[in-house]
C-alpha positions as CSV (number, residue, x, y, z in Angstrom):
1,M,83.9,66.4,76.5
2,K,84.8,63.9,79.2
3,D,88.5,64.7,78.9
4,W,87.8,68.4,79.4
5,I,85.7,67.6,82.5
6,A,88.4,65.4,83.9
7,T,91.1,68.1,83.3
8,Y,88.9,70.7,84.9
9,I,88.3,68.6,88.0
10,S,92.0,67.7,88.2
11,A,93.0,71.4,88.1
12,Q,90.4,72.2,90.7
13,Q,91.8,69.5,93.0
14,R,95.3,70.8,92.5
15,A,94.1,74.3,93.5
16,L,92.5,73.1,96.6
17,A,95.4,70.9,97.5
18,S,97.7,74.0,97.3
19,L,96.2,75.3,100.6
20,D,98.4,75.0,103.6
21,P,96.7,74.3,106.9
22,A,99.5,76.3,108.7
23,Q,98.5,79.3,106.6
24,L,94.8,79.0,107.4
25,A,95.1,78.5,111.1
26,P,96.0,82.1,111.8
27,L,92.8,83.2,110.0
28,I,90.8,81.2,112.4
29,E,92.7,82.7,115.3
30,T,91.9,86.2,113.9
31,L,88.3,85.3,114.0
32,Q,88.6,83.9,117.5
33,S,90.2,87.2,118.6
34,A,87.4,89.3,116.8
35,H,84.8,87.2,118.6
36,R,86.5,87.5,122.0
37,E,86.9,91.3,121.5
38,D,83.4,91.7,120.1
39,A,84.9,93.2,117.0
40,Q,83.0,93.6,113.7
41,V,83.9,91.3,110.8
42,F,83.4,92.8,107.3
43,A,83.5,91.0,103.9
44,I,84.0,92.6,100.5
45,G,84.4,91.5,96.8
46,N,83.1,92.1,93.3
47,G,81.0,89.7,91.1
48,G,81.4,86.1,92.2
49,S,83.6,87.4,95.0
50,A,80.7,89.6,96.2
51,A,78.5,86.5,96.3
52,N,81.2,84.7,98.3
53,A,81.3,87.7,100.8
54,S,77.5,87.5,101.2
55,H,77.6,83.8,101.7
56,F,80.4,84.0,104.2
57,A,78.5,86.6,106.3
58,V,75.4,84.4,106.3
59,D,77.5,81.3,107.4
60,L,79.5,83.1,110.1
61,G,76.5,85.1,111.4
62,K,74.1,82.2,111.5
63,A,75.6,78.7,111.4
64,A,79.0,79.6,113.2
65,S,77.1,81.7,115.8
66,D,74.2,79.4,116.6
67,L,76.2,77.4,119.3
68,L,78.1,80.3,120.7
69,P,77.2,82.2,123.8
70,R,77.6,85.5,121.8
71,R,77.2,85.7,118.1
72,F,79.7,86.9,115.6
73,R,79.1,90.5,114.4
74,V,79.5,90.1,110.7
75,L,78.4,92.2,107.7
76,S,79.0,91.9,104.0
77,L,79.4,95.3,102.4
78,T,78.2,93.9,99.2
79,D,74.5,93.5,100.2
80,N,72.9,97.0,100.6
81,M,72.3,97.9,96.9
82,P,70.6,101.2,97.6
83,W,73.6,102.4,99.5
84,I,76.2,100.9,97.0
85,T,74.5,102.7,94.1
86,A,74.2,106.0,96.0
87,L,77.9,105.8,96.9
88,G,78.9,104.8,93.3
89,N,76.8,107.6,91.9
90,D,77.6,110.4,94.3
91,Y,81.3,109.6,94.8
92,S,82.7,106.7,92.6
93,Y,82.5,102.9,92.4
94,E,85.9,102.8,94.0
95,D,84.3,104.3,97.2
96,I,81.5,101.7,97.6
97,F,83.3,99.8,100.4
98,V,85.5,102.4,102.0
99,R,82.5,104.8,102.6
100,Q,80.6,102.0,104.3
101,L,83.6,101.2,106.5
102,M,83.8,104.8,107.4
103,N,80.3,104.4,109.0
104,Y,80.9,101.1,110.6
105,A,84.5,100.1,111.2
106,R,86.7,100.8,114.2
107,A,90.3,99.9,115.0
108,G,90.5,96.2,115.8
109,D,87.7,95.2,113.5
110,V,88.5,92.7,110.7
111,L,88.1,93.2,106.9
112,I,88.1,90.2,104.7
113,G,88.7,91.1,101.0
114,I,88.0,88.4,98.3
115,S,89.4,89.1,94.9
116,V,90.9,86.9,92.1
117,S,93.1,89.7,90.7
118,G,93.8,91.4,94.1
119,N,93.5,94.7,92.2
120,S,89.9,95.6,92.3
121,P,90.0,99.4,93.0
122,N,87.2,99.4,95.5
123,C,88.8,96.6,97.5
124,V,92.2,98.2,97.4
125,R,90.9,101.5,98.5
126,A,89.1,99.7,101.5
127,F,92.2,97.9,102.4
128,D,94.3,101.1,102.2
129,W,91.8,102.9,104.5
130,A,91.7,99.9,106.9
131,K,95.4,99.8,107.2
132,A,95.5,103.5,108.1
133,T,92.6,103.1,110.6
134,G,93.8,100.0,112.5
135,V,91.3,97.5,111.0
136,K,92.9,94.1,110.5
137,T,92.9,92.8,106.9
138,I,92.7,89.4,105.4
139,A,93.1,89.0,101.6
140,L,92.1,86.0,99.7
141,V,93.5,86.4,96.1
142,G,94.6,84.5,93.0
143,Q,98.1,84.1,91.6
144,K,98.4,87.7,90.4
145,R,98.3,88.7,94.1
146,G,97.7,92.4,93.2
147,Q,97.8,95.5,95.5
148,M,95.6,93.8,98.1
149,A,98.4,91.3,98.8
150,E,100.8,94.2,99.5
151,L,98.3,95.9,102.0
152,A,97.0,92.8,103.8
153,D,97.9,91.8,107.3
154,Q,97.1,88.2,106.4
155,L,97.2,86.7,103.0
156,V,96.2,83.5,101.2
157,V,97.2,83.2,97.6
158,I,95.5,80.5,95.5
159,P,98.2,79.8,92.9
160,D,95.9,79.8,89.8
161,G,94.5,82.5,87.5
162,H,91.2,80.8,86.5
163,Y,88.5,82.9,88.0
164,G,86.0,80.2,88.7
165,R,88.6,77.9,90.2
166,V,90.0,80.6,92.5
167,E,86.5,81.7,93.5
168,D,85.6,78.1,94.3
169,V,88.8,77.6,96.5
170,Q,88.2,80.9,98.2
171,M,84.7,79.8,99.1
172,N,86.2,76.6,100.4
173,I,88.4,78.7,102.7
174,L,85.4,80.8,103.8
175,H,83.4,77.7,104.7
176,L,86.4,76.3,106.6
177,L,86.6,79.5,108.6
178,C,82.9,79.2,109.5
179,Y,82.8,75.5,110.1
180,A,85.8,75.9,112.5
181,F,83.3,77.4,114.9
182,V,80.3,75.2,113.9
183,E,82.2,72.1,114.7
184,N,84.3,73.5,117.5
185,P,82.2,76.1,119.4
186,D,84.6,75.9,122.3
187,W,87.3,77.5,120.2
188,V,85.9,81.0,121.1
189,S,86.5,80.8,124.7
């Protein structure tokens, strides 16, 4: 058992170490620009990635905004279950994010999609719509990359296929994006 634990931890450390600060800095710059332009930031994902999207929205909307002169406008599209189930029932599960974006999003807003496979149909459909509408897209995906990688304006690939490991590293990235402003509130000016 101890060997399995050590192997798991070692693989997690390798996945986290694969992140390149030069690849993450532009994501912070995108959020700086969104804040400066009072653009809306949206987050989407399924399963564990939906939980990460919600967690990110909380951290960016509360902790990252607390020291700023104006708060981030951020919304996780994974949180309104009555709306999600109505959209899934009346249209399709593939439409649960894009139909919310149709109500909220405008050109210049930012959509962050979190998916291990990069092929979640509801995320792909949202990215396709965002691209056609002028919404900036950031994809955090695993090694399969998927269709989201092809549609994304900005892309971070975690070179691993283990769902839990990739989701953990994605949450590390999302925390990094929030704490960039918690620890450096002057970065929004």
